N, C-alpha and C positions, 0 to 999 in steps of 0.2 A: 885589957878590961873593956868590956862591951859597954859602948854608949847607950844603946837601948836594948831592952830585953825583948824576947820573942813576942810576948802579949803586947808591949808597948808598940812595936813595930806593926803588929796586926791592927791595933787600934788606930794608929796614925794612918795606915793605908786605907782602912775603912772610912775614916773621916774624910780623907783625900778623894776617894772615890765618890763619897756622898756629895760633898760640895762641888766637884766637877760635874757630876750628873745633874745636880740642882741647877748649875750655871747653864749647861746646855739645854735642860728642859725649859728653864726660863727664857733663853734666847728663842727657842722654838716657839714658845707660847706668844712671845712678843711679836713674832712674825704672822701670827694668826690674825685673820680679819674675817669675823663672822657677821653675816646679815641676819639680824633678828626679826626685823619686820620692815615693811615699806607701805606707804600710802600714797595714792594719786588723787588729785583734786577733781571733782565733778561739780559743775556749777548748777544753779537752779534753772528750771525750765525757762523762766523769763530771760535768762541770759543766752539762750540760743541764737546763734547768728545763721538763721536759715536762709532760704532763698529770697523771701520777701524782705528780710532785714538788709540782706546784701544789697539788693536793688535799691532800697531807699538810701543807703549809705553812698552808693555810687552817684545817684542822681543829685545828692546834696552837693557834690564837688563840682562847682561852677567853672573850675579851671580846665576841665576836660572838653576836648573837642571830639568830633565824630570818630576819628581814627583811634583816640585813646578810649572811647567807649568800646569800639570793636575789639581792641587789643584786650581790655578787661574781661569782655564777654568770653573770648576765646580762652583766656587764661583760667577763668573760673570753671569753664566747661571741662578743661583738661586737667584741672588740679588734683583730682582724685579725692576731694574733700566732700563730705556729705552734709546732711541737714541737721546734724546733732551737735555740731561744735559750739564752743562758747566764746562770746565776745566781751570786750571790756564794757563796763557800765556806761561810761560817758559816751562811747561810740554808739551804743544802742539808743541812748537817749538824745542823740543829736548834737553832742558837744565836742565832737572830735577835733574841730578847728580851734578850740579854746580850752584845752585841758588845764586842770589845776594841781597843785601839789597834793591837795586832799584826794584827788582822783588816784594818783599814783599810790599813796599810802593805803587807801582803801582797797585797791586791787591787791596789793601785797598782802595786807592783813588778812583778807578773806581766804587767799590761797594758802598762805603759810600756816595760819592758825586752824584753819579746817583740817588740813592734812595732819598737823601735829597733835590736835586734840584727838583725833581718831587713832593716831599712832600710840599715844600714851594710854588711851582707853584699852586698846587691844593688848598692850603689854603690861597692864595693871597687875601688880603683885610680882612683876619680873624686873621692872625698872621704873623710876619716877623721874621727873624733871631735875630733882636735886641730885640725882646720881650721874648726870651728864657731865663728863670731863672736857669734851671737845665739841664745838659747834661751828659748823661751816654753812654759810648761806651765800649762794651764788645767783646774782641778778645782773645781767650784763649792762642794762641801760639805765639803771637807777642806783645811785649811790648817795643817799641822803646822809645827814648829820642830825642826831646820832645815827649809828648804822643800823642796818636791819637786824644785825646779830644782837645789838643792844635791845632792840624792840622785842625780839624773842626772849631774851634774858629777863627783861622786866615783866613781860606777860606771865611767864612761868616761875618767876622768882628763883632763878637758878643760882649756884654757888658763886661766891666772890672770886674763887681761884679757877674758874672755867677758862679754857683756852679758846678764844672766839677768832674766827677768820671771816672777813666779809670780802668776797671776790666779785670783781665787776669786769666787764669788757672781754670776756672769754667765749662768748657765743654758746652755740648749742652743745658743745662738747664739755661744758663747765662741770657737769656732774661727775663725769669720770675723773676729771683732774681733782675734783674734791675727794673722791675716793682714794686716789693716789696719795694725796696729802695725809688723809687720816691713816692709811697704812704706814707711812713713814713716821708719823708721830707714835703710832703704836709700838714701833720698835724700841722706843725710848721710855714708854710707859706701860706698866704691867696693869692687867685687870681694869681696863678703861672702857668707857662708853662714849660713843661719838654720834652726833646727829648731823646728816647732810641734807639741806633744804634746797632744792633746785627749782627755779621758776623764772619767769621774765614779766616785765611790765609793758603791756601792749597800748593801753589807753592813751598815755601821754605821748606816745611816739608813732600815732597813726598818721600816715603820710597824706596830706591833702593837695599835693601837687599833681603834675602830668607827665614827669619822667618816667618812662616805662620800666627802666631798670630799678626804680624805687617803688614802683607800684605794685611790683611782685609780692613784697613782704605783706601787704594788705590781704593778698589773696591766699597766702599760705599760713600765716602765723595766727594762733588763737590762744586764748586764756587757759592756762593750765599749769601744773607743777607737781612736785612730789617731796616727800620727806622719807629718809631712810635711816634706820637705827642700826649701828655696828658696834661690835665689841671685839676685843682680843682675849677676854677671860675664858679660859678653857672649860670652866664649869658650866658655861652656857652652850657648849657644842651641841648637846642633845636637843636643845630648844631652838637652835638656829635653823634658818632656812637654807642658807647657802654659805660656802666658804670661798673667799677670794683666792684665785690661784695665781694670777699675774696681772700686772698693769704695764702697758707700754704707751709712751707718748712720742709723737713726732711733730715737729714744727718747721714749716718751710717759709716762714715770714721773711727770710733773708731775700727771696725773690720778689721783685716789685709787683709783678702780676698777681702773685699769690697773695701778697699783703694786702692789695687794694681791691680784691674781688669781693669782699664782703665787709662793707664799711658804713658806719654811721656818719652822715654829712647833711649838708643843705644843698638843695638843687640851685639852679641859677636864679631862681625867683625868690629864694631865701626860705622855701619850705623844708623843714627838717625831715629826715626819714632814714631809711636803711637802704643802701645801694647794693644790688646783686648783679654782678657783671657776667659776661659770657666766659670769662676765665675760671669761674667758680668750678666747673666740672673738671677742668684740667688740673687745677690746684688740688681738688679733692682726691683725684686718681693718684697724683704724686705722693701726697701725704699718706694716703691709705697704703700704698705699695711699701713706702719706707717703714711704716709701722708694722706691717705683717711680716716683713723680712726679719724682724727681730722677734715678733711674738709667736709666730707659727712654729719655729724650732722648740719652743718651750713647752708646746701642748700637743704637737703631733707625734705619733710613735716613729721611732728610729727607722723601722722598716719603710714607712711611706716617704721619709726624707731621703733614704738611700735610692728608693725607686725613682723618685723625682730627679735626683742628681744623675742617675744612669740615663734615664729617658732624655734629659736635657743635653747631656753630653753627647748623646747619639745623634740627636736632631742637629747640633751644632756641626758635627762631622758630615752629615748627609745632606744639609740644606746649603743651596747655593749661595754665594756671597751676596749680601745685599737684601736677602729675603728674611722675612720675620721667622724667628724660631719657634714661636708659640702663638696660639690664638686665645689665650687666657692664662689664668694663674698656673694651671698645670698640676696642682696639689689636690688630692682628694681630702677636703677638709673633714668629711664625715668619719674619718679614720680616728680623729681625736676629739671632734666636736659634734654635738648632737643638735644644737639649737643656735640660731643666729639672730641676735637682737640688733637690727639695723635702725639707726636714727630715722624717724619718719619726717624727713625734711621736706619731701616732695616726691611726687611719683617718678620723675625722671632719676632722682638720686637712688630711690630704692630699687628700681629696675636696673640701673646701671651697676650698682654694687652686686646685685644678685647675678647678673650676666657675667661680670668679670670674675666672680669667685666660683662660677659654676653651680650656682644654687637653684633648687627647684622652686616651683610655684608655692608648694607647701612650705618651703623655708622662708620665703619673703612675705608669705600670707600676713603674719602678725603685724609687720611694720606697715604694710598696705591697709590693713583694717584699722590700725591706730590712727593713721592719717586720715581715714575716712570718717572715723567717729569722733576724734578729738582735734584733728588738724596738726600743724606743726607747733608744739608747745615748747619749743626751744629746749633748754637743758633738761627739762623734765620728760621729754618725749620717750626716752628709752624705757622708762618705768611703766608707761602705758603699754608698750610692746611686750614687756616682761608679764604684765598683768593679763594681757590676751593669752599668752602661753599658759599661764597658771589657770585661767578660767576655762580654757579648753582641756585642761588635764593633760597637758603634754609633758609636764616636768616630773621626771621620776628620779628616785634616788641614784646617784652616781652619774647622771647626765652633766655635761659640761656645755655652758652657754657663753657664746662670743658676743660681747657688747661692742658695737662699732659706733662711734660718734665723730662728728666732724664740726668744726667751728671757726669763727673768724680768728685771723692771725697770719696765715691760715694753718690750721692744725688738725691732726687726726689723733684721738685718744681713745684707746681700746683696752678692754679688760676681759678676763675670763672668770666665771664663777662655776663652782662645782655644787651641784644640788645634794643636800644632806638628807633629805627625805621627800617622799611623794607630796607634791603641793597641789592643793585644790580648794584654798581658802577663799571666802567670799572677798570680792574686790570691787573696784570701780566699774567693772564690766557686767555686774550682775544682771542689770536690767535690760542689756542688749545682746549679750554673748550668744544667745540661741538664734538671733537673727543674722549672725555672721558665719561664714563669709557671703552668704546669699544677699544680704542687704547692699553690698558693694556693687552687685550686678544689676541693680535697679537702674532703669534709664535716667539720665541726668536731668534732675528736675529744673535746673536753671536754663537748660537748653529747651526743655518743653515749654517753659513759661515765658522765656524772653529769647525768642528764636531769631529776632531780627531787630533793627534799630530804625526809628522814624527819623529820616535825614532832615526833616524841617524842624522838629522840636528837640532833636538830639536826646530823646528819652527812650527807654525800653518800651516796647509795645508787645503785648501778648500775641502769640501766633493765632 
């Protein structure tokens, strides 16, 4: 006696295949992470921290001696930062020595809500604030109560069941960490939308002392930030700008030098600020190397990996004991990656990463120009670099972009995006993109205006 007839077996088999296929497809969809849109902050003209404004801020600091003035001048001249960056309102108004909680909130509100308003306007009809399932806000140096995520939720009247995460203390690489968190949550939630807001509060943390390692942050960091809209819903693939390929995170905080090379603290006179030590470059190189050892095999073609292994093995056999076996990374990254989004943390960092990875001037140009136009905007910096590439119409369908970020801890967090369509949308670079890269070659205006220092008055004097 047969337990099942042939038609019954066929029906059961069909249903089994259908549900297995649906399960596999759902799992695959949950691994998706599409970028629908991103927005960067651009301040008003009265917020620009140009040469004249910088000189006034420096002259107000009565704690500085002649040598500190000279150090600041050399740093500003060599920083790679131009005349168009944006500063905190309380600093421009001369209140950097006595910031208030209102100053911090105002700075955050201006950046967060400006980028989110523009993002929701551009995606109107596609997604609304009530559709957001996941919200992540990362600001390293400001963690108020209620949280900044609560501030966003209240402003846009988001749903009661939204999953919100407020991240602090993660430094310039917090944006990529946030992307990684979103991707992991997407694996357990179907058809979801996520917002990542990345910025930093500068005004309340402006350093007013004379420690050189802590004065550097004033020369490099500027007001800025970004908001990014992500989804794993497969129906939005055709509207998406990019798809996340992989994320890799490396943390070398177990090493004392690496842990302490980038730290918020007070100097010996009690002035709070952000310390950047000489070990920063070494820590960054180590963290980036560890990161790329995991990331590159995921994105480079097998042929290039085999070529690299053969060449490296040959060099080891032919190189005398004690000599270096390589003068760089050795891999041709262009075989699997077309664009390199380097965190615009400073000229030395950009040029150092470019040299170690064998990149050309064309490859590091976006990071150099983002530093010149907007400065180091902390965790939002990568998106200004991406915006430059888009404004220059470099991003074509099928291209892959390596985003490289480094931050306090010390850590290196990198990710790779695949471009899903040719990108040339209007963005934060619209009013200045035609002037770059030529603008960055203009003689340094700070050096032209303040070329030497009056030893008697300890004030800047025009040449």
